[in-house]
TIMI-2910 file (N, C-alpha, C, CB; in pm, 1 decimal, decimal comma, always signed):
<rs>
+----------+----------+----------+----------+----------+----------+----------+----------+----------+----------+----------+----------+------+
!      n_x !      n_y !      n_z !     ca_x !     ca_y !     ca_z !      c_x !      c_y !      c_z !     cb_x !     cb_y !     cb_z ! resn !
+----------+----------+----------+----------+----------+----------+----------+----------+----------+----------+----------+----------+------+
!  -4168,1 !  +4449,0 !  +2914,9 !  -4115,7 !  +4380,7 !  +2883,5 !  -4109,7 !  +4362,8 !  +2738,9 !  -4143,5 !  +4308,5 !  +2947,0 !  Met !
!  -3999,1 !  +4365,1 !  +2634,8 !  -3986,1 !  +4351,9 !  +2514,5 !  -3923,2 !  +4232,1 !  +2478,3 !  -3931,5 !  +4450,5 !  +2470,0 !  Val !
!  -3990,2 !  +4102,6 !  +2398,3 !  -3919,9 !  +3997,9 !  +2374,6 !  -3883,6 !  +3995,9 !  +2204,2 !  -4003,3 !  +3874,8 !  +2432,0 !  Thr !
!  -3771,3 !  +3937,9 !  +2185,7 !  -3712,5 !  +3920,0 !  +2017,9 !  -3792,6 !  +3767,2 !  +1960,4 !  -3492,4 !  +3894,5 !  +2014,5 !  Ser !
!  -3833,0 !  +3817,8 !  +1818,5 !  -3884,5 !  +3672,2 !  +1818,3 !  -3726,2 !  +3557,0 !  +1822,2 !  -3995,9 !  +3650,6 !  +1647,3 !  Pro !
!  -3776,8 !  +3444,7 !  +1842,9 !  -3671,1 !  +3336,8 !  +1858,3 !  -3656,0 !  +3299,6 !  +1702,3 !  -3720,6 !  +3198,1 !  +1964,9 !  Ala !
!  -3529,7 !  +3315,5 !  +1664,8 !  -3439,3 !  +3264,4 !  +1577,2 !  -3375,8 !  +3105,3 !  +1577,7 !  -3340,7 !  +3354,0 !  +1592,1 !  Thr !
!  -3349,0 !  +3016,9 !  +1481,6 !  -3302,0 !  +2883,5 !  +1461,7 !  -3202,5 !  +2899,8 !  +1362,8 !  -3407,9 !  +2783,3 !  +1422,2 !  Thr !
!  -3097,6 !  +2848,3 !  +1385,3 !  -3008,5 !  +2843,8 !  +1297,0 !  -3003,9 !  +2715,8 !  +1220,5 !  -2896,6 !  +2873,1 !  +1354,4 !  Lys !
!  -3015,1 !  +2693,2 !  +1114,3 !  -3022,6 !  +2583,9 !  +1015,4 !  -2920,3 !  +2523,5 !  +1022,6 !  -3042,7 !  +2613,2 !   +887,7 !  Glu !
!  -2889,9 !  +2406,4 !  +1047,8 !  -2754,8 !  +2330,5 !  +1066,7 !  -2760,0 !  +2241,6 !   +926,4 !  -2747,1 !  +2225,7 !  +1225,6 !  Arg !
!  -2617,6 !  +2236,8 !   +877,2 !  -2593,1 !  +2191,6 !   +718,4 !  -2605,0 !  +1994,4 !   +767,8 !  -2377,3 !  +2268,5 !   +632,8 !  Ala !
!  -2636,6 !  +1968,8 !   +705,7 !  -2681,2 !  +1804,7 !   +737,1 !  -2599,3 !  +1722,0 !   +607,6 !  -2889,8 !  +1774,8 !   +725,2 !  Thr !
!  -2504,3 !  +1801,7 !   +587,9 !  -2408,1 !  +1716,8 !   +451,8 !  -2313,6 !  +1621,2 !   +501,7 !  -2304,0 !  +1823,2 !   +354,4 !  Ala !
!  -2316,8 !  +1482,9 !   +456,2 !  -2256,5 !  +1400,0 !   +475,6 !  -2135,8 !  +1388,8 !   +372,4 !  -2338,8 !  +1308,9 !   +488,1 !  Thr !
!  -1989,9 !  +1398,8 !   +467,3 !  -1918,3 !  +1339,9 !   +397,9 !  -1829,1 !  +1218,1 !   +409,7 !  -1872,5 !  +1413,3 !   +372,4 !  Val !
!  -1813,1 !  +1184,8 !   +291,3 !  -1774,3 !  +1060,8 !   +289,0 !  -1615,5 !  +1035,7 !   +243,4 !  -1870,7 !   +995,8 !   +203,3 !  Val !
!  -1549,0 !   +978,3 !   +365,9 !  -1377,7 !   +951,4 !   +368,5 !  -1346,8 !   +833,8 !   +315,0 !  -1307,4 !   +945,9 !   +511,4 !  Lys !
!  -1288,5 !   +798,9 !   +236,7 !  -1232,2 !   +666,7 !   +216,9 !  -1117,4 !   +666,6 !   +298,3 !  -1199,7 !   +631,6 !    +73,2 !  Thr !
!  -1086,2 !   +507,8 !   +304,0 !   -942,5 !   +511,4 !   +380,9 !   -827,6 !   +532,7 !   +309,1 !   -912,0 !   +390,4 !   +448,0 !  Tyr !
!   -735,4 !   +530,8 !   +367,8 !   -618,2 !   +567,5 !   +253,0 !   -558,6 !   +421,7 !   +207,5 !   -476,6 !   +675,9 !   +324,5 !  Pro !
!   -507,7 !   +438,8 !   +110,3 !   -418,1 !   +292,9 !    +61,9 !   -269,8 !   +347,9 !   +111,5 !   -420,8 !   +247,9 !   -147,2 !  Asn !
!   -207,0 !   +209,1 !   +103,7 !    -74,7 !   +194,7 !   +176,5 !     +0,9 !   +108,5 !    +81,8 !    -84,9 !   +127,9 !   +329,2 !  Tyr !
!   +109,9 !   +146,1 !    +32,7 !   +221,8 !   +101,3 !    -66,0 !   +290,2 !     -8,2 !    -39,7 !   +318,4 !   +191,7 !    -82,8 !  Lys !
!   +313,4 !    -96,3 !    -59,6 !   +410,9 !   -214,2 !    -12,5 !   +547,3 !   -223,0 !   -110,2 !   +323,0 !   -369,3 !    -21,5 !  Val !
!   +647,7 !   -149,9 !    -96,9 !   +773,5 !   -146,9 !   -124,6 !   +893,0 !   -219,5 !   -143,7 !   +792,3 !   -100,7 !    -74,7 !  Ile !
!   +947,9 !   -313,2 !   -202,0 !  +1048,3 !   -398,7 !   -200,1 !  +1184,6 !   -305,0 !   -212,5 !  +1026,6 !   -506,9 !   -315,1 !  Val !
!  +1289,1 !   -308,4 !   -148,3 !  +1389,0 !   -248,3 !   -195,1 !  +1516,9 !   -306,9 !   -236,0 !  +1407,0 !   -171,5 !   -120,7 !  Leu !
!  +1592,6 !   -291,7 !   -322,7 !  +1703,9 !   -383,1 !   -358,8 !  +1793,1 !   -417,2 !   -264,0 !  +1776,6 !   -336,2 !   -456,1 !  Asn !
!  +1864,2 !   -549,1 !   -251,0 !  +1965,6 !   -538,7 !   -176,5 !  +2047,1 !   -622,4 !   -261,1 !  +1948,0 !   -572,9 !    -33,9 !  Asp !
!  +2174,5 !   -710,0 !   -167,3 !  +2286,7 !   -797,1 !   -228,2 !  +2258,0 !   -933,6 !   -200,9 !  +2428,3 !   -765,2 !   -173,8 !  Asp !
!  +2155,7 !   -974,4 !   -139,4 !  +2149,6 !  -1123,8 !   -125,8 !  +2054,4 !  -1208,9 !   -149,7 !  +2170,1 !  -1154,2 !    -25,3 !  Phe !
!  +1917,4 !  -1100,8 !   -192,1 !  +1852,5 !  -1210,4 !   -271,8 !  +1906,8 !  -1241,6 !   -443,6 !  +1691,1 !  -1165,7 !   -270,5 !  Asn !
!  +1807,3 !  -1350,9 !   -462,5 !  +1835,1 !  -1359,8 !   -613,7 !  +1743,1 !  -1275,7 !   -710,4 !  +1821,7 !  -1507,1 !   -656,2 !  Thr !
!  +1738,3 !  -1284,3 !   -817,6 !  +1591,6 !  -1234,4 !   -909,7 !  +1522,5 !  -1319,6 !   -900,9 !  +1588,8 !  -1204,7 !  -1059,7 !  Phe !
!  +1570,4 !  -1446,5 !   -872,4 !  +1459,1 !  -1562,5 !   -898,2 !  +1344,0 !  -1570,8 !   -748,7 !  +1560,3 !  -1738,3 !   -921,2 !  Asp !
!  +1433,5 !  -1533,9 !   -645,3 !  +1371,4 !  -1561,7 !   -524,0 !  +1259,7 !  -1441,5 !   -500,4 !  +1485,3 !  -1572,2 !   -406,2 !  His !
!  +1343,4 !  -1307,6 !   -548,5 !  +1226,6 !  -1213,9 !   -554,4 !  +1083,5 !  -1173,7 !   -651,3 !  +1289,2 !  -1121,2 !   -556,1 !  Val !
!  +1131,5 !  -1275,9 !   -722,5 !  +1032,8 !  -1287,1 !   -846,7 !   +925,8 !  -1394,2 !   -800,9 !  +1115,1 !  -1339,4 !   -996,5 !  Ser !
!   +946,1 !  -1497,5 !   -753,5 !   +870,6 !  -1593,4 !   -682,8 !   +795,1 !  -1555,2 !   -537,5 !   +965,5 !  -1701,4 !   -662,3 !  Asn !
!   +855,9 !  -1472,2 !   -470,2 !   +789,2 !  -1439,6 !   -363,6 !   +697,8 !  -1325,4 !   -418,6 !   +882,2 !  -1404,6 !   -246,2 !  Cys !
!   +706,2 !  -1284,6 !   -531,9 !   +600,6 !  -1185,0 !   -548,9 !   +483,0 !  -1244,5 !   -573,0 !   +624,1 !  -1093,2 !   -650,3 !  Leu !
!   +504,5 !  -1324,1 !   -687,2 !   +400,4 !  -1405,1 !   -748,5 !   +354,7 !  -1498,5 !   -615,6 !   +462,0 !  -1497,5 !   -890,2 !  Ile !
!   +432,2 !  -1565,6 !   -546,5 !   +356,8 !  -1652,8 !   -436,4 !   +277,1 !  -1524,3 !   -318,6 !   +499,5 !  -1772,5 !   -340,6 !  Lys !
!   +317,8 !  -1426,8 !   -312,0 !   +239,5 !  -1367,0 !   -184,9 !   +124,3 !  -1256,4 !   -248,8 !   +361,4 !  -1278,4 !    -67,7 !  Tyr !
!   +155,5 !  -1162,6 !   -365,2 !   +130,3 !  -1054,5 !   -394,6 !    -23,6 !  -1125,9 !   -501,5 !   +278,6 !   -965,1 !   -460,7 !  Ile !
!   -148,0 !  -1038,0 !   -472,6 !   -262,2 !  -1144,1 !   -548,6 !   -279,5 !  -1104,6 !   -667,3 !   -408,5 !  -1154,3 !   -490,6 !  Pro !
!   -319,7 !  -1178,4 !   -794,6 !   -302,9 !  -1163,0 !   -930,0 !   -157,1 !  -1095,8 !   -985,1 !   -420,3 !  -1081,0 !   -970,5 !  Ala !
!    -40,3 !  -1119,2 !   -913,7 !    +88,4 !  -1097,0 !   -972,9 !    +97,1 !  -1192,3 !  -1109,4 !   +207,4 !  -1132,2 !   -860,1 !  Met !
!   +127,5 !  -1186,6 !  -1198,2 !   +168,2 !  -1239,9 !  -1298,8 !   +312,1 !  -1292,7 !  -1307,5 !   +141,7 !  -1159,5 !  -1383,3 !  Thr !
!   +368,5 !  -1356,0 !  -1355,3 !   +494,8 !  -1401,2 !  -1393,5 !   +579,4 !  -1294,2 !  -1435,6 !   +486,0 !  -1496,9 !  -1493,4 !  Gly !
!   +508,0 !  -1233,9 !  -1538,5 !   +599,9 !  -1121,2 !  -1658,7 !   +573,8 !   -988,0 !  -1551,6 !   +502,6 !  -1090,0 !  -1873,4 !  Asp !
!   +484,3 !   -946,3 !  -1477,9 !   +476,1 !   -841,1 !  -1386,4 !   +579,9 !   -848,6 !  -1297,6 !   +356,9 !   -836,8 !  -1319,2 !  Leu !
!   +596,7 !   -938,2 !  -1220,6 !   +698,8 !  -1022,7 !  -1110,9 !   +807,5 !   -981,7 !  -1137,3 !   +711,3 !  -1178,1 !  -1112,2 !  Ala !
!   +839,6 !  -1042,7 !  -1302,0 !  +1021,3 !  -1010,5 !  -1356,1 !  +1062,6 !   -868,2 !  -1355,0 !  +1057,1 !  -1054,9 !  -1530,3 !  Trp !
!   +921,1 !   -812,0 !  -1437,9 !   +959,6 !   -657,9 !  -1436,1 !   +961,1 !   -577,9 !  -1334,1 !   +890,0 !   -590,8 !  -1506,9 !  Lys !
!   +907,4 !   -600,1 !  -1218,5 !   +892,8 !   -549,7 !  -1096,9 !  +1090,4 !   -542,3 !  -1029,9 !   +763,3 !   -670,8 !  -1005,4 !  Leu !
!  +1096,4 !   -700,7 !  -1015,9 !  +1240,1 !   -740,1 !   -985,0 !  +1320,0 !   -683,3 !  -1025,5 !  +1279,4 !   -841,5 !  -1011,5 !  Thr !
!  +1296,4 !   -659,3 !  -1207,7 !  +1421,8 !   -580,1 !  -1264,7 !  +1408,0 !   -406,9 !  -1209,8 !  +1417,5 !   -593,3 !  -1459,7 !  Asn !
!  +1298,2 !   -357,0 !  -1184,5 !  +1291,2 !   -232,6 !  -1117,9 !  +1368,4 !   -203,6 !   -991,5 !  +1165,2 !   -212,9 !  -1091,2 !  Gln !
!  +1328,7 !   -307,6 !   -925,5 !  +1379,9 !   -304,1 !   -780,3 !  +1538,4 !   -314,3 !   -824,2 !  +1315,7 !   -443,7 !   -667,8 !  Ile !
!  +1611,0 !   -392,3 !   -891,7 !  +1773,7 !   -376,3 !   -889,0 !  +1789,3 !   -260,6 !   -975,6 !  +1867,5 !   -511,9 !   -948,8 !  His !
!  +1754,0 !   -268,0 !  -1092,0 !  +1801,5 !   -131,1 !  -1157,4 !  +1731,2 !     +5,4 !  -1066,7 !  +1742,1 !   -128,8 !  -1337,2 !  Asn !
!  +1676,0 !    +52,9 !  -1022,3 !  +1606,6 !   +154,2 !   -939,3 !  +1628,6 !   +173,4 !   -802,6 !  +1484,0 !   +135,4 !   -945,3 !  Glu !
!  +1637,0 !    +54,8 !   -766,2 !  +1659,1 !    +55,6 !   -598,2 !  +1546,1 !     -1,1 !   -537,2 !  +1677,0 !   +205,4 !   -528,9 !  Gly !
!  +1440,5 !    +29,1 !   -579,3 !  +1319,5 !     -7,9 !   -517,9 !  +1203,0 !     +0,8 !   -614,9 !  +1295,9 !    +76,4 !   -399,3 !  Leu !
!  +1083,7 !   -103,4 !   -596,2 !   +973,8 !    -77,9 !   -634,2 !   +846,1 !    -96,8 !   -602,6 !   +980,0 !   -101,7 !   -704,0 !  Ala !
!   +713,6 !    -36,3 !   -631,4 !   +621,2 !    -79,0 !   -536,9 !   +561,3 !   -159,0 !   -600,4 !   +541,2 !     +7,2 !   -477,2 !  Val !
!   +520,6 !   -278,8 !   -517,1 !   +460,4 !   -432,7 !   -594,1 !   +308,8 !   -410,8 !   -546,9 !   +540,6 !   -616,4 !   -519,7 !  Val !
!   +252,2 !   -350,7 !   -457,2 !   +138,3 !   -384,9 !   -431,9 !    +77,0 !   -224,3 !   -354,1 !   +146,0 !   -533,7 !   -340,8 !  Trp !
!    -79,6 !   -215,8 !   -376,3 !   -141,0 !    -70,5 !   -370,6 !   -242,4 !    -90,8 !   -294,0 !   -186,5 !     -0,9 !   -501,9 !  Val !
!   -279,8 !    -69,0 !   -168,5 !   -454,0 !    -77,5 !   -135,0 !   -460,6 !    -90,9 !    +35,0 !   -543,5 !   -246,4 !   -221,0 !  Gly !
!   -566,0 !   -150,3 !    +66,6 !   -591,9 !    -99,5 !   +190,9 !   -464,8 !   -157,6 !   +338,9 !   -761,2 !   -153,7 !   +210,3 !  Pro !
!   -469,0 !    -84,6 !   +430,0 !   -409,5 !   -118,5 !   +539,0 !   -364,2 !   -238,8 !   +590,7 !   -466,4 !    -83,5 !   +605,8 !  Gln !
!   -468,0 !   -293,6 !   +581,3 !   -453,4 !   -449,2 !   +655,5 !   -396,5 !   -553,4 !   +591,3 !   -579,2 !   -511,3 !   +689,6 !  Glu !
!   -461,8 !   -537,0 !   +435,8 !   -367,9 !   -617,4 !   +330,1 !   -249,2 !   -573,2 !   +302,0 !   -419,1 !   -629,4 !   +205,5 !  Gln !
!   -186,6 !   -444,8 !   +329,2 !    -84,8 !   -402,8 !   +303,3 !    +20,0 !   -462,0 !   +383,3 !    -94,3 !   -283,7 !   +306,1 !  Ala !
!    -14,3 !   -447,5 !   +502,7 !    +49,1 !   -517,4 !   +635,8 !    +89,9 !   -655,3 !   +594,5 !    -60,6 !   -529,6 !   +767,9 !  Glu !
!    -21,9 !   -759,5 !   +548,0 !    +13,8 !   -878,1 !   +579,9 !   +133,7 !   -911,7 !   +466,5 !   -115,2 !   -973,2 !   +583,6 !  Leu !
!    +50,9 !   -851,9 !   +334,2 !   +179,1 !   -873,8 !   +223,6 !   +325,6 !   -828,2 !   +260,7 !   +148,0 !   -788,9 !    +88,0 !  Tyr !
!   +312,9 !   -724,1 !   +344,3 !   +410,2 !   -648,7 !   +350,4 !   +526,3 !   -775,3 !   +486,3 !   +338,4 !   -464,5 !   +403,2 !  His !
!   +483,9 !   -823,2 !   +546,0 !   +515,2 !   -948,4 !   +675,6 !   +545,8 !  -1035,2 !   +614,1 !   +406,1 !  -1007,0 !   +775,9 !  Gln !
!   +476,8 !  -1082,4 !   +509,5 !   +486,8 !  -1202,8 !   +422,2 !   +633,4 !  -1202,5 !   +380,1 !   +383,5 !  -1199,2 !   +292,4 !  Gln !
!   +633,7 !  -1088,3 !   +289,5 !   +781,4 !  -1076,3 !   +201,4 !   +865,0 !  -1055,3 !   +247,8 !   +806,1 !   -997,9 !   +114,0 !  Leu !
!   +880,2 !   -977,3 !   +397,0 !   +994,9 !   -950,9 !   +479,6 !  +1015,0 !  -1109,6 !   +573,1 !   +958,3 !   -797,2 !   +585,2 !  Arg !
!   +919,6 !  -1178,8 !   +595,8 !   +962,4 !  -1298,0 !   +625,8 !  +1047,0 !  -1425,7 !   +516,4 !   +842,7 !  -1338,7 !   +674,9 !  Arg !
!  +1018,2 !  -1375,5 !   +418,1 !  +1099,8 !  -1450,9 !   +283,8 !  +1200,5 !  -1407,2 !   +280,6 !  +1056,1 !  -1440,1 !   +144,3 !  Glu !
!  +1257,7 !  -1285,0 !   +362,5 !  +1373,2 !  -1208,8 !   +347,9 !  +1432,2 !  -1135,0 !   +261,9 !  +1438,7 !  -1258,2 !   +362,6 !  Gly !
!  +1284,3 !  -1079,5 !   +208,1 !  +1324,0 !   -956,4 !   +106,6 !  +1364,3 !   -871,2 !   +170,8 !  +1228,3 !   -893,8 !    +23,5 !  Leu !
!  +1391,6 !   -707,6 !   +126,2 !  +1424,9 !   -633,6 !   +203,5 !  +1317,2 !   -523,2 !   +169,4 !  +1566,5 !   -609,4 !   +198,1 !  Thr !
!  +1254,2 !   -467,1 !   +288,8 !  +1103,4 !   -378,0 !   +260,5 !  +1107,9 !   -240,3 !   +317,2 !   +963,3 !   -450,9 !   +337,2 !  Met !
!  +1127,0 !   -124,5 !   +262,8 !  +1046,7 !    -27,6 !   +298,3 !   +947,0 !    -10,2 !   +380,7 !  +1012,1 !     +0,0 !   +225,7 !  Ala !
!   +941,8 !    +54,4 !   +487,0 !   +830,9 !   +102,5 !   +557,4 !   +688,1 !    +84,5 !   +492,2 !   +856,0 !   +240,3 !   +581,1 !  Pro !
!   +558,4 !    +61,5 !   +518,9 !   +477,6 !    +94,2 !   +448,9 !   +434,9 !   +252,5 !   +465,6 !   +387,0 !     +1,9 !   +466,5 !  Leu !
!   +409,9 !   +296,0 !   +375,2 !   +365,4 !   +467,2 !   +327,9 !   +231,1 !   +467,1 !   +302,7 !   +437,8 !   +534,0 !   +180,8 !  Glu !
!   +173,3 !   +573,9 !   +312,1 !    +10,6 !   +590,0 !   +261,9 !     +9,0 !   +635,0 !    +98,6 !    -78,8 !   +729,2 !   +364,1 !  Ser !
!    -42,8 !   +583,9 !    +44,4 !    -63,0 !   +629,5 !   -116,0 !   -100,3 !   +771,4 !   -157,6 !   -175,9 !   +548,7 !   -177,8 !  Ala !
+----------+----------+----------+----------+----------+----------+----------+----------+----------+----------+----------+----------+------+
</rs>
């Protein structure tokens, strides 16, 4: 009886680190929200939003039809999206960044 030597395969042990995807909160233009209301909502609900940036984004929403107002983790994006929608802003569905 002939036996062959046992061979073992080396297993790759590299760890792959994947980060969670970020999500975009997008406000759409509409015909019923005022500039002041949109700007005030952005300041109220989006962290670190300044008055100048809120006004700039509000103008972008008006002139271009939409603006990405925040990008980050899904859970926070869902919260901000819901808060802005409750204030009557027209929101695009969340999308991964």
